[in-house]
matplotlib code that plots the C-alpha trace (Angstrom):
import matplotlib.pyplot as plt

x = [0.0, 2.9, 1.8, 4.1, 6.7, 5.6, 2.2, -0.1, 0.0, 0.7, 4.0, 2.4, 0.2, 3.2, 4.8, 1.8, 2.2, 5.9, 5.1, 2.6, 5.1, 7.8, 5.5, 4.6, 8.4, 9.0, 6.4, 7.7, 11.3, 9.8, 8.1, 11.3, 13.1, 10.5, 8.7, 10.8, 12.8, 16.5, 15.9, 13.0, 15.3, 16.7, 13.1, 11.8, 14.8, 14.0, 10.3, 11.4, 13.5, 10.5, 8.1, 10.3, 10.6, 6.9, 5.9, 7.6, 5.2, 2.3, -0.7, -3.0, -6.5, -8.8, -9.2, -5.4, -4.5, -2.4, -2.0, 0.5, 0.8, 1.9, 2.5, 2.2, -0.8, 0.8, 4.0, 1.8, -0.1, 3.0, 4.7, 1.5, 2.1, 1.2, 4.6, 6.3, 4.5, 5.2, 8.9, 9.3, 7.3, 9.1, 12.4, 11.0, 9.5, 12.7, 14.8, 12.3, 12.4, 16.2, 16.9, 14.1, 12.4, 9.2, 7.0, 10.0, 10.7, 8.2, 5.4, 7.5, 5.8, 2.3, 3.2, 4.6, 1.5, -0.8, 0.9, 3.0, 1.0, -2.7, -2.2, -0.6, -3.1, -6.1, -4.8, -3.7, -6.8, -9.1, -7.3, -7.7, -11.3, -12.3, -10.4, -12.1, -15.5, -14.9, -13.5, -17.0, -18.4, -17.5, -18.3, -15.3, -12.0, -9.4, -6.9, -9.7, -10.9, -7.3, -6.8, -10.2, -9.2, -5.9, -7.5, -10.2, -7.8, -5.2, -7.9, -9.3, -5.8, -5.4, -8.9, -9.5, -6.2, -6.9, -10.1, -8.0, -5.6, -8.5, -9.6, -6.1, -5.7, -9.1, -8.0, -4.8, -6.9, -5.6, -8.9, -12.6, -13.8, -16.5, -14.8, -11.6, -13.3, -15.0, -11.9, -9.5, -12.0, -12.8, -9.1, -8.0, -11.0, -9.7, -6.0, -6.9, -8.6, -5.8, -2.7, -3.1, -5.7, -5.0, -1.2, -0.9, -3.1, -0.9, 2.3, 0.8, -0.6, 2.7, 4.7, 2.1, 2.5, 6.2, 7.6, 4.9, 7.6, 8.2, 4.7, 4.8, 7.0, 9.3, 13.0, 12.7, 14.4, 17.8, 20.8, 20.9, 17.3, 17.9, 20.8, 18.9, 16.0, 18.3, 19.7, 16.5, 14.5, 16.9, 17.2, 13.4, 13.2, 15.8, 14.1, 10.8, 12.5, 14.1, 10.9, 8.9, 11.1, 9.8, 6.2, 5.0, 2.4, 3.7, 0.3, 0.2, -0.9, -4.4, -3.5, -1.5, -4.4, -6.9, -4.9, -4.6, -8.4, -9.4, -6.8, -3.8, -2.2, -2.3, -0.6, 2.2, 5.9, 9.1, 11.8, 14.1, 14.1, 16.6, 20.3, 21.0, 22.3, 20.4, 23.3, 23.2, 20.1, 21.9, 25.0, 23.1, 19.9, 16.5, 15.9, 19.3, 19.2, 15.8, 17.2, 20.3, 18.3, 15.8, 18.4, 20.3, 17.1, 16.3, 19.7, 19.7, 16.3, 17.5, 20.7, 19.1, 16.4, 18.8, 21.1, 18.4, 16.8, 20.1, 21.2, 17.9, 18.2, 21.9, 21.0, 18.4, 21.0]
y = [0.0, 2.3, 5.6, 6.4, 9.1, 11.8, 13.1, 11.1, 13.4, 17.2, 18.2, 20.6, 17.8, 15.5, 18.0, 17.8, 14.0, 14.4, 16.8, 14.4, 11.5, 13.6, 14.3, 10.6, 9.8, 11.9, 9.8, 6.6, 7.3, 8.1, 4.7, 2.9, 4.7, 4.0, 0.8, -1.4, -3.9, -4.5, -8.2, -7.3, -5.4, -8.4, -9.7, -6.4, -6.4, -9.9, -9.0, -6.0, -8.3, -10.6, -7.8, -6.6, -10.2, -11.0, -7.8, -9.1, -12.1, -10.9, -13.2, -13.1, -11.6, -11.0, -8.7, -8.7, -7.5, -8.9, -8.1, -8.5, -8.3, -5.0, -6.1, -2.9, -4.1, -7.5, -5.7, -3.3, -6.2, -8.3, -5.4, -4.0, -0.5, 1.1, 2.9, -0.4, -0.9, 2.7, 2.4, -1.0, 0.2, 3.5, 1.6, -0.9, 1.7, 3.8, 0.7, -0.2, 3.4, 3.5, 0.0, -0.5, 2.9, 1.6, 4.6, 7.0, 10.0, 12.7, 10.3, 8.5, 10.6, 9.7, 6.0, 5.9, 7.7, 5.2, 1.9, 2.7, 5.1, 4.5, 0.8, 0.4, 2.5, 0.9, -2.6, -2.2, -0.5, -2.7, -5.7, -4.2, -3.4, -6.7, -8.7, -6.9, -7.5, -11.2, -11.9, -11.2, -14.3, -17.2, -19.7, -18.4, -19.6, -16.9, -18.1, -18.3, -14.8, -13.5, -15.1, -13.8, -10.3, -10.5, -11.6, -8.9, -6.2, -6.9, -7.2, -3.8, -2.2, -3.0, -2.5, 0.9, 2.2, 1.3, 3.5, 6.3, 6.0, 6.3, 9.5, 10.9, 10.3, 11.9, 15.0, 15.0, 14.9, 11.5, 9.7, 10.0, 9.2, 6.6, 4.6, 4.7, 3.6, 0.7, -0.6, -0.1, -1.5, -4.6, -5.5, -4.9, -6.6, -9.9, -8.9, -8.1, -11.4, -13.6, -11.4, -9.6, -11.2, -14.9, -14.7, -12.4, -14.7, -17.7, -15.9, -14.5, -17.9, -19.6, -17.2, -17.5, -21.3, -21.6, -18.5, -16.9, -15.1, -12.8, -11.4, -10.8, -7.7, -9.1, -9.7, -13.5, -14.5, -16.2, -15.0, -18.4, -18.2, -14.7, -15.8, -18.7, -16.3, -14.0, -16.8, -18.6, -15.5, -14.0, -17.3, -17.6, -14.0, -14.7, -17.9, -16.1, -13.3, -15.9, -18.0, -14.8, -14.3, -17.5, -17.8, -14.2, -13.0, -10.6, -8.8, -5.2, -4.6, -3.3, 0.4, 0.0, -2.0, 0.6, 3.4, 1.3, 0.7, 4.3, 6.0, 4.1, 7.4, 8.9, 6.4, 8.6, 7.9, 7.1, 9.8, 7.3, 3.6, 2.4, 2.4, -0.7, 0.1, -1.3, -3.2, -5.5, -7.1, -7.9, -9.3, -11.4, -12.2, -11.0, -13.8, -13.7, -9.9, -10.1, -12.6, -10.5, -7.3, -9.0, -10.6, -7.4, -5.6, -8.2, -7.9, -4.1, -4.0, -6.2, -4.3, -0.8, -1.6, -3.3, -0.3, 2.3, 0.7, 0.1, 3.7, 5.1, 3.0, 4.0, 7.7, 7.3, 5.7]
z = [0.0, -0.7, -2.2, -5.1, -4.9, -7.3, -8.3, -6.1, -3.1, -3.5, -1.8, 0.7, 2.0, 2.2, 4.6, 6.9, 7.3, 8.0, 10.8, 12.3, 12.3, 13.8, 16.7, 17.0, 16.9, 20.0, 22.0, 20.5, 21.7, 25.1, 25.1, 24.3, 27.1, 29.8, 28.7, 26.4, 28.5, 27.6, 26.9, 24.5, 22.2, 20.3, 19.9, 18.4, 16.1, 14.9, 14.4, 12.3, 10.1, 9.8, 8.9, 6.1, 4.8, 5.0, 3.2, 0.1, 0.1, -2.1, -2.3, -5.3, -4.7, -7.7, -10.7, -11.2, -7.8, -4.9, -1.3, 1.5, 5.3, 6.7, 10.3, 12.3, 14.3, 15.1, 16.4, 18.5, 20.0, 20.8, 22.6, 24.0, 22.5, 19.2, 19.4, 18.9, 15.6, 14.6, 15.2, 13.4, 10.3, 10.2, 9.9, 7.4, 5.2, 5.2, 4.2, 1.5, 0.1, 0.1, -1.2, -3.7, -4.1, -2.7, -2.1, -2.5, -0.3, -0.8, 0.2, 2.9, 5.6, 4.5, 4.1, 7.6, 8.8, 7.2, 7.7, 10.8, 12.9, 11.9, 11.4, 14.9, 16.8, 15.1, 15.6, 19.2, 20.5, 18.6, 20.1, 23.6, 23.2, 21.6, 24.2, 27.0, 25.4, 24.6, 28.1, 29.5, 27.7, 29.9, 27.2, 25.2, 26.4, 27.1, 24.5, 21.8, 22.8, 22.5, 19.0, 17.8, 19.0, 17.2, 13.9, 13.9, 15.1, 12.4, 9.7, 10.7, 10.8, 7.1, 5.9, 7.6, 6.6, 3.0, 3.2, 4.7, 1.8, -0.7, 1.1, 1.1, -2.6, -3.2, -1.3, -3.3, -6.5, -7.7, -8.0, -7.3, -3.8, -4.2, -6.8, -4.9, -1.6, -3.4, -5.1, -2.2, 0.3, -1.9, -2.5, 1.1, 2.6, 1.3, 1.9, 5.4, 6.0, 4.7, 4.5, 7.7, 10.0, 9.4, 9.2, 12.2, 14.3, 13.3, 14.3, 17.5, 18.6, 17.8, 19.9, 22.7, 22.7, 22.2, 23.9, 26.1, 28.1, 25.1, 25.5, 29.2, 29.3, 31.9, 32.2, 32.8, 29.6, 29.8, 27.7, 26.1, 25.0, 23.7, 21.6, 20.1, 19.4, 17.4, 15.3, 14.6, 14.0, 11.5, 9.7, 9.4, 8.1, 5.5, 4.4, 4.0, 2.0, -0.4, -0.8, -1.6, -4.7, -6.1, -4.8, -4.4, -6.8, -9.5, -9.7, -8.5, -5.0, -4.2, -4.4, -7.6, -9.2, -8.0, -9.7, -12.9, -13.1, -12.4, -14.6, -16.0, -17.0, -13.5, -11.2, -10.1, -10.8, -8.9, -8.8, -7.1, -7.8, -5.1, -4.5, -6.5, -10.0, -13.0, -14.2, -11.1, -12.5, -15.8, -13.9, -11.3, -13.1, -11.9, -9.4, -7.8, -7.7, -5.9, -3.4, -2.7, -2.3, 0.0, 2.3, 2.6, 3.5, 6.2, 7.8, 7.7, 9.3, 12.2, 12.7, 12.5, 15.0, 17.3, 17.1, 17.5, 20.5, 22.3, 21.6, 23.0, 26.1, 26.7, 26.3, 29.0, 31.4]

ax = plt.figure().add_subplot(projection="3d")
ax.plot(x, y, z, "-o")
ax.set_aspect("equal")
plt.show()
């Protein structure tokens, strides 16, 4: 759901979104200082690598469109704060913009606002509200109530944000409101069910079963377990990124397909296509180049989040 770099959103509107995310960034740093535990830092770094990897795994939808998981809501739910999702998605989106030109830089602020800020807040507070409501029904087991809450919250985080994107592009003069809402809503309804809701629930329930200590916001995690988590988590993220090169749908995502259907001549354009020179594709071949770029992105995401979180915590101390 990356809004393209030039033409889709007027520059003066892009500046407003940058201001909003800078303000959110201040509160996010404060959350890291005061709430994120030291032994959770490797976990959030691994999750960041995983989010970047799984975003490359587009699944086919219908009418020539595809969709993928965003992951902001899941991160917010795991770490019990929307600021966790905001930070992770901010890093992921910046890396994607630099390495691959996804979304570019003029619209980087609005993309972080949509997927990082709105996605995290909608997902986290939907989860809290739903879990509270479902817990009142004694016939629903606590674990089932929690998984249902995760599924619906993550679905809503993608579906509602897709409608917000349609409104933003209408305000920006890119496409008509009603047609945009219908197409964006239709594509991301199904992407939200499978790509966001189902996958997020599987990941969350697996963590809950295998490593519940990672969800408890405590320090009761041994150094041995932490080291194993780093190794296994990064390996899984790299494997996902490599598999995505071969199995991901090549169809445009829901936003790109919406723009194509409404006006093929007004889909925006990229002023920057990434730091990798074009000749690398010719030297390595398309598939190998995609693998190299994806693996580099996963590793950078892990290292950047790990470094940023440690730096913030050290500055507090």
